[in-house]
Structures are given as C-alpha cells and as structure tokens.
C-alpha angles and dihedrals in degrees: 000000000000124000125218118232113249119251115254119242088247091057092049091047090051092051094050093049100040112107097205095055114094116242092237089057091053090048091049092051092047090049092050090049089051093050090048091052092049092049091051091050091050094047094048093045090052090049090049089063091062098051118111122231093260091050090051090050088051091057092043100254134124119223090250092052089049093050090049093050093044091052092058118105115247096251093058117086 
C-alpha cells in the first residue's frame, strides 16, 4: 500500500485563497488532508502499543504516557 505525501500548510493556504479554484475542490482537499491526519494518528497510536519499555524510553515516553496516548481516539489530537 502506498501512502500519499501530506500537503504542506503553504499548499493548503494557496488552495483556500486561490480565486479560480472551486470551493468544492478546496473542501475535498481539506477533507482528504483531515482523513490523512486521522489515519496517521491511528497508525502511530497502534504502533505505540507495540513498543517495548526501552523503545519508549528512547523516544522519551514512559509506559503510562504511551498507554494514555494509545488509548486516545484517532480524531483527538
């Protein structure tokens, strides 16, 4: 499965300010960016559950912090 590269904030800003871009296209891009962000959160939180204590220490997290982050739903930052 390939993953699309996320749009930069500059690209999103351009799309929302451009006059010749239809509003539905801007909404579609913003919706796709939101879905991409949610998918990334879900994937990284799932991976966080599988890290060992020494791996968590390496990234600067305690096991309790990791459990708390991994228990969040994907739409919460």
